[in-house]
C-alpha positions as CSV (number, residue, x, y, z in Angstrom):
1,X,0.0,0.0,-0.1
2,X,1.5,3.3,-1.1
3,X,0.3,6.1,1.1
4,X,2.5,9.1,0.8
5,X,2.1,11.1,4.1
6,X,-1.0,9.8,5.9
7,X,-1.7,13.4,7.1
8,X,-2.2,15.0,10.5
9,X,-5.6,15.2,12.1
10,X,-5.9,18.6,13.3
11,X,-9.6,18.9,13.7
12,X,-11.3,22.2,12.7
13,X,-8.5,24.5,13.8
14,X,-6.9,25.3,10.3
15,X,-9.9,24.9,8.1
16,X,-12.2,27.1,10.3
17,X,-9.4,29.6,10.9
18,X,-8.9,30.1,7.1
19,X,-12.7,30.4,6.7
20,X,-12.9,33.1,9.2
21,X,-10.1,35.0,7.7
22,X,-11.6,34.6,4.2
23,X,-14.9,35.9,5.3
24,X,-16.9,36.5,2.0
25,X,-13.8,36.1,0.0
26,X,-12.3,32.7,-1.0
27,X,-9.0,31.4,0.4
28,X,-6.8,29.0,-1.5
29,X,-4.3,26.9,0.3
30,X,-2.1,24.0,-0.9
31,X,-2.1,20.3,-0.2
32,X,1.4,18.9,-0.4
33,X,3.0,15.6,0.5
34,X,4.4,17.3,3.5
35,X,1.3,19.1,4.7
36,X,-2.2,18.0,3.8
37,X,-3.9,20.8,5.8
38,X,-5.9,18.5,8.1
39,X,-6.9,16.0,5.3
40,X,-5.4,12.5,5.6
41,X,-5.0,9.6,3.3
42,X,-6.3,6.1,4.1
43,X,-7.3,2.7,2.7
44,X,-9.1,-0.3,3.8
45,X,-10.1,-3.8,2.4
46,X,-13.7,-4.3,1.6
47,X,-14.6,-5.1,5.2
48,X,-13.3,-1.8,6.4
49,X,-10.0,-3.2,7.8
50,X,-7.2,-0.7,7.3
51,X,-4.6,-3.3,8.3
52,X,-5.6,-5.6,5.5
53,X,-5.8,-3.1,2.6
54,X,-4.3,-4.3,-0.7
55,X,-0.5,-3.6,-1.1
56,X,-1.2,-2.0,-4.5
57,X,-3.6,0.7,-3.1
58,X,-2.2,4.1,-3.8
59,X,-3.0,7.6,-2.2
60,X,-0.5,10.4,-2.8
61,X,0.0,13.7,-4.4
62,X,1.5,13.5,-8.0
63,X,1.9,15.6,-11.1
64,X,-1.5,15.9,-12.6
65,X,-2.5,14.2,-15.8
66,X,-3.5,16.6,-18.6
67,X,-4.2,20.2,-17.4
68,X,-6.0,20.3,-14.1
69,X,-8.3,23.1,-13.2
70,X,-5.8,24.7,-10.9
71,X,-2.0,24.3,-10.5
72,X,-0.1,21.3,-11.8
73,X,-0.5,18.6,-9.2
74,X,-3.4,16.4,-8.0
75,X,-4.4,13.7,-5.6
76,X,-4.0,10.1,-6.9
77,X,-6.5,7.7,-5.4
78,X,-6.3,4.1,-6.9
79,X,-7.0,0.6,-5.7
80,X,-4.5,-2.2,-6.3
81,X,-4.9,-4.2,-9.5
82,X,-8.1,-6.3,-9.2
83,X,-8.6,-4.9,-5.7
84,X,-11.7,-2.8,-6.4
85,X,-13.5,-4.0,-3.4
86,X,-11.0,-2.0,-1.4
87,X,-11.5,1.7,-0.6
88,X,-9.0,4.4,-1.0
89,X,-9.8,7.9,0.3
90,X,-8.8,11.5,1.1
91,X,-10.7,12.4,4.4
92,X,-10.9,15.2,6.9
93,X,-12.2,15.5,10.5
94,X,-12.3,19.2,10.1
95,X,-16.1,19.6,9.5
96,X,-17.0,17.1,12.3
97,X,-19.8,18.6,14.4
98,X,-20.7,21.1,11.7
99,X,-24.5,21.6,11.3
100,X,-25.2,20.1,7.8
101,X,-27.2,23.3,7.1
102,X,-24.0,25.4,7.4
103,X,-22.4,23.5,4.5
104,X,-23.0,26.0,1.7
105,X,-20.7,24.7,-0.9
106,X,-18.7,21.5,-1.8
107,X,-17.2,21.0,-5.2
108,X,-14.3,19.1,-6.5
109,X,-12.7,18.1,-9.9
110,X,-12.0,14.6,-11.1
111,X,-9.9,12.8,-13.7
112,X,-10.5,9.0,-14.1
113,X,-8.3,6.9,-16.2
114,X,-9.7,3.4,-15.1
115,X,-12.8,2.2,-13.5
116,X,-15.5,-0.4,-13.4
117,X,-17.4,1.2,-16.3
118,X,-19.2,3.7,-14.3
119,X,-17.7,4.6,-10.8
120,X,-16.1,7.9,-10.2
121,X,-14.5,9.5,-7.0
122,X,-17.5,10.1,-4.7
123,X,-18.2,12.2,-1.8
124,X,-19.4,10.7,1.4
125,X,-20.6,12.7,4.4
126,X,-21.3,11.0,7.9
127,X,-24.3,12.3,9.4
128,X,-26.0,12.4,12.9
129,X,-29.6,13.0,11.8
130,X,-30.5,14.3,15.3
131,X,-27.5,16.2,15.8
132,X,-27.1,14.7,19.3
133,X,-24.8,11.8,18.8
134,X,-22.6,9.8,16.7
135,X,-23.4,9.2,12.9
136,X,-26.5,7.1,12.0
137,X,-26.4,7.7,8.4
138,X,-24.1,8.4,5.5
139,X,-24.7,10.5,2.5
140,X,-23.2,9.7,-0.9
141,X,-22.8,12.0,-3.9
142,X,-21.8,10.1,-7.0
143,X,-21.1,11.9,-10.3
144,X,-22.8,9.2,-12.5
145,X,-26.2,10.2,-10.9
146,X,-26.1,13.9,-11.8
147,X,-27.8,14.1,-15.1
148,X,-31.5,14.4,-15.8
149,X,-31.6,10.8,-17.2
150,X,-29.5,9.1,-14.6
151,X,-30.4,11.1,-11.5
152,X,-33.1,13.4,-10.2
153,X,-34.4,15.4,-13.2
154,X,-35.4,18.3,-10.9
155,X,-31.8,18.9,-10.1
156,X,-29.2,20.6,-12.1
157,X,-27.8,18.4,-15.0
158,X,-24.0,18.4,-14.4
159,X,-23.2,16.4,-17.5
160,X,-22.3,12.8,-18.2
161,X,-19.2,11.3,-16.8
162,X,-16.2,10.7,-19.1
163,X,-12.8,9.0,-18.8
164,X,-9.5,10.9,-19.3
165,X,-10.8,14.4,-18.9
166,X,-11.1,16.8,-16.0
167,X,-14.7,17.3,-14.7
168,X,-15.9,19.4,-11.9
169,X,-18.8,18.5,-9.7
170,X,-21.0,20.5,-7.4
171,X,-22.2,18.2,-4.7
172,X,-24.3,20.9,-2.9
173,X,-26.4,21.4,-6.0
174,X,-26.5,17.8,-6.8
175,X,-28.3,14.5,-5.8
176,X,-27.4,12.3,-2.8
177,X,-28.4,8.8,-1.6
178,X,-28.0,7.6,1.8
179,X,-27.6,4.4,3.8
180,X,-30.9,4.7,5.5
181,X,-32.8,4.7,2.3
182,X,-34.3,8.2,2.4
183,X,-32.9,8.6,-1.0
184,X,-31.7,5.8,-3.3
185,X,-29.0,5.5,-6.1
186,X,-29.9,6.6,-9.6
187,X,-33.1,8.4,-10.1
188,X,-34.0,8.2,-6.5
189,X,-31.3,10.7,-5.4
190,X,-32.3,13.8,-3.4
191,X,-30.9,17.2,-2.6
192,X,-29.2,18.3,0.6
193,X,-32.0,20.7,1.1
194,X,-34.6,17.9,0.9
195,X,-32.6,15.8,3.3
196,X,-32.4,18.8,5.6
197,X,-36.2,19.3,5.5
198,X,-36.5,15.8,6.9
199,X,-33.5,16.1,9.3
200,X,-33.2,19.9,10.2
201,X,-30.8,19.3,13.1
202,X,-28.4,17.1,11.2
203,X,-24.7,17.4,11.9
204,X,-21.5,16.1,10.0
205,X,-19.9,13.3,12.1
206,X,-17.2,10.6,11.5
207,X,-18.5,8.3,8.8
208,X,-16.6,5.1,10.0
209,X,-14.8,4.4,13.3
210,X,-13.3,1.4,14.7
211,X,-13.1,1.3,18.6
212,X,-11.6,4.7,19.6
213,X,-10.1,5.2,16.0
214,X,-11.7,7.3,13.3
215,X,-11.0,5.6,10.0
216,X,-13.0,7.8,7.8
217,X,-13.9,11.3,9.0
218,X,-17.1,13.3,8.5
219,X,-16.1,14.1,5.0
220,X,-14.2,11.9,2.4
221,X,-13.5,11.7,-1.3
222,X,-13.4,8.0,-2.0
223,X,-12.6,5.4,-4.9
224,X,-13.4,1.7,-4.5
225,X,-15.6,-0.4,-2.3
226,X,-16.8,-2.0,-5.4
227,X,-16.2,-5.5,-6.7
228,X,-13.2,-7.8,-6.6
229,X,-11.4,-8.0,-9.9
230,X,-12.1,-4.4,-10.7
231,X,-9.4,-1.7,-10.6
232,X,-10.0,2.0,-9.9
233,X,-7.6,4.8,-10.8
234,X,-8.5,8.5,-10.4
235,X,-7.2,12.0,-9.6
236,X,-8.9,14.7,-7.5
237,X,-8.1,18.4,-7.2
238,X,-9.7,21.7,-6.8
239,X,-11.6,20.8,-3.6
240,X,-13.8,23.8,-2.6
241,X,-15.6,23.8,0.7
242,X,-17.9,26.7,1.8
243,X,-19.7,27.2,5.2
244,X,-21.6,30.2,6.6
245,X,-18.0,31.3,7.8
246,X,-16.3,31.4,4.4
247,X,-14.9,29.5,1.6
248,X,-11.6,27.6,1.0
249,X,-10.2,25.9,-2.1
250,X,-7.6,23.0,-1.6
251,X,-5.2,22.8,-4.4
252,X,-2.8,19.8,-4.6
253,X,0.6,21.5,-5.2
254,X,4.2,21.8,-4.4
255,X,4.6,25.5,-3.6
256,X,7.8,27.5,-4.1
257,X,9.7,27.7,-0.7
258,X,8.8,31.4,-0.2
259,X,5.2,30.7,-0.7
260,X,5.3,27.8,1.7
261,X,6.9,29.8,4.3
262,X,4.3,32.5,4.2
263,X,1.6,29.9,4.2
264,X,2.9,28.2,7.3
265,X,3.2,31.5,9.1
266,X,-0.3,32.5,8.1
267,X,-1.8,29.2,9.3
268,X,0.0,29.6,12.6
269,X,-1.8,33.1,13.0
270,X,-5.2,31.9,11.9
271,X,-5.5,28.6,13.7
272,X,-8.5,28.6,16.1
273,X,-9.2,26.2,18.9
274,X,-12.3,24.0,18.1
275,X,-14.2,21.6,20.1
276,X,-15.8,18.6,18.2
277,X,-17.6,15.5,19.1
278,X,-16.3,12.1,18.0
279,X,-19.1,9.7,16.8
280,X,-18.7,6.0,16.9
281,X,-20.3,3.9,14.3
282,X,-20.0,0.4,12.7
283,X,-18.6,0.4,9.1
284,X,-20.8,2.3,6.6
285,X,-19.2,1.2,3.5
286,X,-21.0,1.7,0.2
287,X,-21.6,-0.5,-2.9
288,X,-20.6,2.0,-5.7
289,X,-22.4,2.6,-9.0
290,X,-22.0,0.0,-11.4
291,X,-22.8,-0.2,-15.2
């Protein structure tokens, strides 16, 4: 398993600090192999066991294929050859405890070179539907379900998925399905607004924990958890998160030393102390879209 810098879990301090500083403006920060800005890489087998992930699973920052939306690098997420039942992800705890209603924007860009015929990097959000305890549901945003014919025709058509091209997805305008069955994959997906109408107190919480360890945080971009024998290779970049506090874009890069020094100094000044709850939940792993 090739995990280049698993990342440091710093909670909401850096992310919320950047958002407060940005206010109505939009901040841009770098994800590098030396500093993932509160994100972290991970991988598990199909049963959610991180100690049994395939040796060929890959999560790292690399030079981007083709021309990415921003910069020149991207996050590579790939299952080992034939290990499509594994899951490989980029996750963060930074939004844990945030009211779902305060998530105003989540978009990201993808470039897929190999999949099972349909799966693309998907967003999963762990949810406490009551806002008073650990996660009891997980929301999934999948790019293949974001057209009028493959998803909910009442939601914006974000275009058909395609291999070997950069595409940008706006999850907060798109359709989700969830583990509880409120919304279902395909034409049964629903909007965040519709989910919030049913669960107005919902908060973001860790999606998958084992004992006292958070395996997948409240938010994750994931490939895999499909079928054995499949292989998934994808790249992610231009991750933009907005809350009622502000907006931040995460750009996978290797900045110039002077830029990096200024960024580190700025983060030190902006960091805020945050208190967050840690939910505990049995594995909530998905069966991804298949053709």
